[in-house]
C-alpha positions in Angstrom: -32.8 117.7 -116.2 -33.6 114.0 -115.9 -30.6 111.7 -115.6 -30.1 109.2 -118.4 -28.9 105.6 -118.0 -27.9 103.5 -121.0 -28.3 99.8 -120.4 -27.3 96.9 -122.7 -26.2 93.6 -121.2 -25.7 90.0 -122.1 -25.4 89.0 -118.5 -28.8 89.9 -117.0 -28.1 88.9 -113.4 -29.7 91.3 -111.0 -30.5 93.8 -113.8 -34.2 94.2 -113.2 -33.8 95.0 -109.5 -30.9 97.4 -110.3 -32.8 99.2 -113.1 -35.9 99.4 -110.9 -33.9 101.2 -108.2 -32.4 103.6 -110.8 -35.9 104.6 -112.0 -38.0 104.6 -108.8 -35.4 105.8 -106.3 -32.9 107.9 -108.2 -35.1 109.2 -111.1 -33.2 107.9 -114.1 -34.7 107.5 -117.6 -33.6 104.3 -119.4 -32.1 103.8 -122.8 -31.6 100.3 -124.0 -31.3 97.8 -126.9 -32.6 94.5 -128.1 -33.2 91.8 -125.5 -32.3 94.1 -122.6 -35.0 96.7 -123.7 -37.5 93.9 -124.1 -36.8 92.5 -120.6 -37.1 95.9 -118.9 -40.3 96.7 -120.7 -41.8 93.3 -119.7 -41.0 94.2 -116.1 -43.0 97.4 -116.4 -40.1 99.8 -116.5 -40.2 102.8 -118.9 -37.5 102.3 -121.5 -36.6 104.0 -124.8 -35.0 102.0 -127.6 -31.6 103.3 -128.7 -32.9 103.4 -132.3 -35.7 105.7 -131.3 -33.3 107.9 -129.3 -30.8 108.3 -132.2 -33.4 108.4 -135.0 -31.3 105.8 -136.8 -32.5 102.2 -137.1 -30.5 99.1 -136.1 -29.1 97.4 -139.2 -26.8 94.7 -140.5 -28.2 92.1 -138.1 -27.6 94.4 -135.1 -24.0 95.1 -135.9 -24.8 98.8 -136.1 -27.0 100.2 -133.4 -25.1 102.1 -130.7 -22.2 103.4 -132.9 -23.8 106.9 -133.3 -22.9 110.5 -132.3 -26.0 110.8 -130.1 -24.6 107.9 -128.0 -20.9 108.6 -127.9 -21.4 112.4 -127.8 -23.6 111.9 -124.8 -20.9 109.8 -123.2 -17.8 111.8 -124.1 -19.1 115.3 -123.6 -17.1 117.1 -120.9 -19.5 118.8 -118.5 -16.9 121.4 -117.5 -16.3 122.7 -121.1 -18.7 125.2 -122.5 -17.8 124.4 -126.1 -18.7 120.6 -125.5 -22.0 121.5 -123.9 -22.8 123.9 -126.8 -22.0 121.3 -129.4 -24.2 118.8 -127.6 -27.1 121.3 -127.5 -26.6 122.3 -131.2 -26.8 118.7 -132.3 -29.5 117.6 -130.0 -27.3 115.2 -128.0 -28.7 114.3 -124.6 -26.0 113.7 -121.9 -25.8 110.1 -120.6 -24.9 109.9 -116.9 -24.7 106.1 -116.4 -23.7 103.2 -118.6 -24.4 99.6 -117.8 -22.9 97.3 -120.4 -21.3 93.8 -120.4 -20.0 92.1 -123.4 -21.0 89.3 -125.8 -19.7 86.1 -124.3 -16.8 85.6 -126.6 -14.6 83.6 -124.2 -17.4 81.2 -123.4 -18.2 80.8 -127.1 -14.7 79.8 -128.2 -14.3 77.5 -125.1 -17.1 75.3 -126.5 -16.0 72.2 -128.4 -16.1 72.4 -132.2 -17.2 76.1 -132.2 -17.5 77.4 -135.8 -15.2 80.3 -136.8 -18.3 82.3 -138.0 -20.0 81.9 -134.6 -16.8 83.1 -132.8 -16.6 86.1 -135.0 -20.3 87.1 -134.5 -19.6 87.0 -130.7 -16.9 89.7 -131.0 -18.6 92.7 -129.4 -18.0 96.1 -131.0 -20.6 98.5 -129.7 -20.2 97.2 -126.1 -16.4 97.9 -125.7 -16.8 101.2 -127.6 -19.5 102.4 -125.1 -17.5 101.2 -122.1 -14.4 102.9 -123.2 -16.1 106.2 -124.0 -17.8 106.2 -120.6 -14.7 105.2 -118.8 -12.6 107.9 -120.5 -15.2 110.5 -119.2 -15.5 108.9 -115.8 -15.3 112.3 -114.1 -18.9 112.7 -115.2 -20.1 109.3 -116.3 -20.5 106.2 -114.1 -19.8 103.0 -116.0 -20.6 99.5 -114.8 -19.4 96.4 -116.7 -19.9 93.8 -113.9 -23.2 93.0 -112.2 -21.3 92.4 -109.0 -20.9 96.2 -108.8 -24.6 97.1 -108.8 -24.8 97.2 -105.0 -21.8 99.6 -104.8 -23.3 101.9 -107.4 -26.6 102.1 -105.7 -24.9 102.9 -102.4 -22.9 105.7 -104.0 -26.0 107.1 -105.6 -27.5 107.3 -102.1 -24.3 108.9 -100.8 -23.0 111.2 -103.6 -19.7 111.9 -101.9 -18.7 108.3 -102.6 -19.3 108.6 -106.3 -16.1 110.2 -107.6 -13.9 107.6 -106.1 -16.1 104.8 -107.2 -16.3 106.1 -110.8 -12.5 105.9 -111.0 -12.4 102.3 -109.7 -15.2 101.4 -112.2 -13.3 103.0 -115.1 -10.2 101.0 -114.2 -12.3 97.9 -114.2 -13.6 98.7 -117.6 -10.2 99.0 -119.2 -9.1 95.8 -117.5 -12.1 94.0 -118.9 -11.7 95.4 -122.4 -8.0 94.5 -122.4 -8.9 91.0 -121.3 -11.6 90.7 -124.0 -9.3 91.9 -126.7 -6.5 89.6 -125.6 -9.0 86.6 -125.7 -9.9 87.5 -129.3 -6.3 87.9 -130.3 -5.4 84.5 -128.8 -8.3 82.8 -130.6 -7.4 84.4 -133.9 -3.8 83.3 -133.5 -5.0 79.7 -133.2 -7.1 80.0 -136.3 -4.6 81.8 -138.5 -3.3 79.8 -141.5 -0.1 81.7 -141.4 0.3 83.0 -137.9 2.6 85.9 -137.3 5.2 83.9 -135.3 8.8 84.5 -134.6 10.7 82.2 -136.9 13.2 81.1 -134.1 10.9 80.4 -131.2 7.6 79.7 -132.9 5.8 82.1 -130.5 3.8 85.2 -131.4 5.7 88.5 -131.7 3.4 89.9 -129.1 2.3 87.9 -126.1 -0.9 88.8 -124.4 -1.9 87.4 -121.0 -5.1 88.6 -119.3 -6.7 86.4 -116.6 -9.6 87.0 -114.2 -8.8 86.7 -110.5 -10.1 83.4 -109.3 -9.2 83.8 -105.6 -7.5 86.1 -103.2 -5.0 84.2 -101.1 -4.2 84.8 -97.5 -0.5 85.3 -98.4 2.1 84.1 -100.8 5.1 81.8 -100.2 5.6 83.6 -96.9 3.2 85.5 -94.6 4.7 88.9 -95.5 3.9 88.4 -99.2 0.5 89.3 -100.7 -0.8 86.9 -103.4 -3.8 86.0 -105.6 -4.7 83.2 -108.0 -5.7 84.1 -111.6 -7.2 81.9 -114.3 -9.1 78.6 -114.4 -7.4 76.5 -111.7 -10.8 75.8 -110.1 -12.2 74.5 -113.4 -9.7 71.6 -113.1 -10.0 70.9 -109.4 -12.8 71.0 -106.8 -12.1 71.1 -103.1 -14.2 68.8 -100.9 -13.1 69.8 -97.5 -10.3 71.5 -95.5 -8.8 74.9 -95.1 -8.6 77.4 -98.0 -5.8 76.6 -100.4 -2.6 78.5 -100.0 -0.1 79.8 -102.6 2.2 76.9 -101.8 -0.6 74.3 -101.9 -1.5 75.4 -105.4 2.1 75.1 -106.6 2.4 71.7 -105.0 -0.9 70.5 -106.5 0.2 71.6 -110.0 3.5 69.8 -109.7 1.8 66.7 -108.3 -0.7 66.6 -111.1 1.9 66.8 -113.8 4.0 64.1 -112.2 1.2 61.6 -111.7 0.2 62.1 -115.3 3.3 60.2 -116.4 1.9 56.9 -115.1 -0.9 54.5 -116.2 -0.7 51.8 -113.5 -2.0 52.5 -110.0 0.5 55.0 -108.7 1.0 57.0 -105.6 3.3 60.1 -105.4 4.2 62.0 -102.3 5.6 65.5 -102.8 7.1 68.2 -100.6 7.9 71.7 -101.8 7.1 70.6 -105.4 9.6 67.8 -105.3 8.7 64.1 -105.2 10.0 62.4 -102.1 8.4 59.0 -102.9 6.7 57.5 -106.0 5.7 54.0 -106.7 3.4 52.0 -109.1 1.9 48.6 -108.3 -1.1 46.5 -109.0 -3.1 48.3 -106.3 -2.9 51.8 -104.7 -2.4 50.2 -101.3 0.7 48.4 -102.5 1.9 51.5 -104.3 1.5 53.6 -101.1 3.6 51.2 -99.1 6.4 51.5 -101.6 6.2 55.3 -102.1 6.0 56.0 -98.3 8.9 53.6 -97.7 11.2 55.9 -99.7 11.1 58.6 -97.1 9.0 58.4 -93.9 10.0 61.9 -92.7 9.6 64.3 -95.6 5.9 63.4 -96.2 5.0 65.2 -92.9 2.9 68.2 -94.1 3.2 67.1 -97.7 1.0 66.4 -100.7 -0.3 63.0 -101.7 -1.7 62.3 -105.2 -3.1 59.0 -106.6 -4.4 58.1 -110.0 -7.2 55.8 -109.0 -10.3 56.0 -106.7 -9.0 56.4 -103.1 -10.9 53.9 -100.9 -11.4 53.5 -97.2 -8.4 51.1 -96.6 -5.9 53.5 -98.0 -7.7 56.4 -96.4 -7.2 54.9 -92.9 -3.5 54.3 -93.6 -2.9 57.9 -94.9 -4.9 59.4 -92.0 -2.2 58.2 -89.6 0.2 60.9 -90.8 -0.2 64.7 -91.1 -0.9 65.7 -94.7 -1.7 69.1 -96.2 -3.5 68.0 -99.4 -4.7 64.8 -100.9 -5.6 64.7 -104.6 -7.5 61.9 -106.4 -9.9 61.5 -109.3 -12.5 60.1 -106.9 -12.9 59.3 -103.2 -15.3 56.6 -101.9 -17.9 57.7 -99.4 -16.2 55.6 -96.7 -12.9 57.3 -97.4 -14.5 60.7 -97.2 -15.9 59.7 -93.8 -12.4 58.8 -92.6 -10.9 62.1 -93.8 -13.8 64.2 -92.4 -12.3 63.8 -89.0 -9.4 65.9 -90.1 -11.2 69.2 -90.6 -8.1 71.1 -91.9 -7.1 68.4 -94.5 -7.7 69.6 -98.0 -9.2 67.0 -100.2 -9.1 67.8 -103.9 -10.9 66.1 -106.8 -9.0 66.3 -110.2 -12.1 66.9 -112.3 -10.7 65.7 -115.6 -8.7 62.9 -114.1 -5.0 63.3 -113.1 -2.3 64.6 -115.3 -4.0 67.8 -116.4 -2.5 69.3 -119.6 -1.1 72.7 -120.1 0.3 74.2 -123.2 2.6 76.8 -121.7 4.9 77.5 -118.7 5.0 81.2 -118.0 7.4 82.7 -115.4 8.0 86.2 -114.4 11.5 87.7 -114.8 12.9 91.2 -114.3 11.0 93.4 -116.9 8.9 90.7 -118.5 8.0 87.0 -118.8 9.6 83.8 -119.9 7.3 81.6 -122.0 8.0 78.0 -123.0 6.2 74.8 -124.0 5.6 72.5 -121.0 8.0 69.7 -120.8 5.9 66.7 -121.9 8.5 64.8 -123.8 9.7 61.5 -122.3 11.4 60.1 -125.4 11.2 56.9 -127.3 13.3 54.1 -125.6 13.9 52.7 -129.1 15.9 55.8 -129.8 17.9 55.6 -126.5 21.5 54.4 -126.9 23.3 51.8 -124.7 26.8 53.2 -124.5 28.5 50.6 -122.2 29.7 47.1 -122.9 27.0 45.5 -120.9 23.4 45.6 -122.1 20.6 46.3 -119.5 18.5 43.4 -118.4 14.7 43.7 -119.0 14.3 44.5 -115.3 16.9 47.2 -115.5 15.2 48.7 -118.5 11.9 48.8 -116.7 13.5 50.4 -113.6 15.2 53.0 -115.8 12.0 54.0 -117.6 10.1 54.3 -114.3 12.9 56.5 -112.8 13.2 58.6 -116.0 9.5 59.5 -115.6 10.1 60.5 -112.0 13.3 62.3 -112.4 12.0 64.8 -114.9 9.8 66.2 -112.1 12.6 66.6 -109.6 14.3 70.0 -109.3 17.8 70.2 -110.9 20.4 69.0 -110.1 18.3 65.8 -109.8 19.3 62.2 -109.0 16.8 59.4 -108.4 17.6 55.8 -107.3 14.9 53.2 -108.0 14.3 49.5 -108.3 11.3 48.1 -110.1 8.6 50.7 -109.9 9.6 52.2 -106.7 11.8 55.2 -105.8 14.5 54.3 -103.2 16.2 57.7 -102.8 15.7 61.2 -104.3 18.3 64.0 -104.3 17.0 67.4 -105.5 18.2 70.9 -106.2 21.9 70.7 -105.4 24.5 72.8 -107.0 26.8 69.8 -107.6 25.3 66.6 -109.1 27.5 64.4 -107.0 25.9 66.0 -103.9 22.4 65.2 -105.2 23.6 61.6 -105.5 25.0 61.6 -102.0 21.7 63.0 -100.6 19.7 60.3 -102.4 22.0 57.6 -101.1 21.7 59.0 -97.6 17.9 59.2 -97.8 17.8 55.5 -98.9 20.0 54.6 -95.9 17.7 56.5 -93.6 14.8 54.5 -94.9 16.8 51.3 -94.6 16.4 50.6 -98.4 19.2 48.6 -100.0 20.5 50.2 -103.2 22.2 47.0 -104.3 21.0 46.3 -107.8 19.3 49.7 -108.2 19.2 52.0 -111.1 20.4 55.6 -110.9 18.7 58.3 -113.0 20.1 61.8 -113.8 17.9 64.4 -115.5 21.0 66.0 -117.1 24.4 64.8 -118.1 27.1 63.6 -115.6 29.8 66.3 -116.1 32.4 64.1 -114.4 32.8 60.5 -113.6 32.5 61.2 -109.8 28.7 61.0 -109.8 28.6 57.7 -111.6 31.3 56.3 -109.4 29.4 57.3 -106.3 26.3 55.5 -107.7 28.3 52.4 -108.3 29.7 52.5 -104.8 26.2 52.8 -103.5 25.2 49.6 -105.3 23.6 50.8 -108.6 24.1 48.4 -111.5 22.5 50.6 -114.2 22.4 54.3 -115.1 20.3 56.4 -117.4 21.2 60.0 -118.3 21.0 62.3 -121.4 24.8 62.2 -122.2 26.5 65.0 -124.0 29.4 65.8 -121.7 32.8 66.5 -123.0 33.9 63.8 -120.5 31.3 61.2 -121.7 34.2 58.9 -122.5 35.5 59.1 -118.9 32.0 58.4 -117.5 31.5 55.5 -119.8 34.9 54.0 -118.9 34.1 54.3 -115.2 30.8 52.5 -115.8 32.5 49.7 -117.8 35.2 49.4 -115.1 32.5 48.7 -112.6 30.2 46.5 -114.7 27.5 49.1 -114.9 25.2 49.3 -117.9 24.4 52.9 -119.0 21.9 54.4 -121.4 22.1 57.8 -123.0 18.6 59.3 -123.9 19.8 62.4 -125.7 17.0 64.3 -123.9 17.6 66.7 -121.0 15.1 67.4 -118.3 16.3 70.5 -116.4 13.8 71.8 -113.9 14.6 75.1 -112.2 
């Protein structure tokens, strides 16, 4: 009995060559629909329209064409059960041995700007997922292909039949992964369109959270060489790599942190990061001036770090940066002369932020035991007009400016976080300590190492000072102003310590924990 292949695809890459091999080398007869059938016929391949096969016409603008017992019976019939085979024979159902189907481009459709709801709905594939699922369920007997990249493997297995059982199972798994991703994309889109979405009243999030992402890149390893890792999603739609080694797991984390940080600033700004923490940030009238200030904060930590800028990186700054070892440099653009300088460092990764710097993201998603934590990304800076001066002395205009600069930086430092700054330059950064006073001590020590005077500086804390000791340590280091969320049961003690030392202090009422 001649083998039967059902082919109906929207992505026609490599289809004609694949179908030609099925017919001429492996003796398949072809069933197809619409544009796929037309293409195959134009290329001289014998093909039968599904409507002719079923004896039932396509209708309702093509919505109903493959939803028929002669299709799904041919896919689902178990070849090892006599009653299945007898039913197929009684009802004139030909067995289908191979299914090649990929789906209407729903994800691409809803990604377009100003897509109409009706267009999105019409790009929800019904027959395609149904055929894929039927074939995948019966993969002991039916080969199912949902990705043109698998054509070569299928042809190889047809030539070596012993390979086919194992391949069928892999292809069936791929089908259910694809249909799950497809359904999740539809659900996410409909959630955004719902007038009264089914949200949890407390969190404002859906009662069910679906996350299905296509693998973008296999990584050599994770945070450490003994950990396997991969990248999923659309990271490469936001960045393009111009040169250098393949991105690592840690590089991708650092690039993400750097991009969110630099997005806080409008003036020419340079940020240097290590292990997702900023170790030097500065704004100035030019990138060159900003670099000098940012690098001055810490001349040791940037070794093997990440550098990001928010203006075109030119040859002058390129020559300066090239003097130190850097893992990744990110910019919205590089001049040709700058690229020529960096080209001498073959392993240096140069990244273009395609949509400028400060890429947006709606959600932070993190894995926990047994599930996921989901939250809005922390984009809130706060309105200075709503901040409260809680000390006797009011900040000077210069202190206000320094506090606002430091407040932007500090929200991107791991908790407990302390940042000292003056003007639009970081002077010392203390990150990730269990006691806030220790973060302050580290920041003071780093400033001393860099020979930066903290006299007249501003101290910034991303969360409240629980005790007066952190504020006192800042005052002893030379800080004259402090900005913090406030809200401690000992706020009065902290305020009194500030007043006793002539420090002006501002409460923002906004916390910026970063774990």
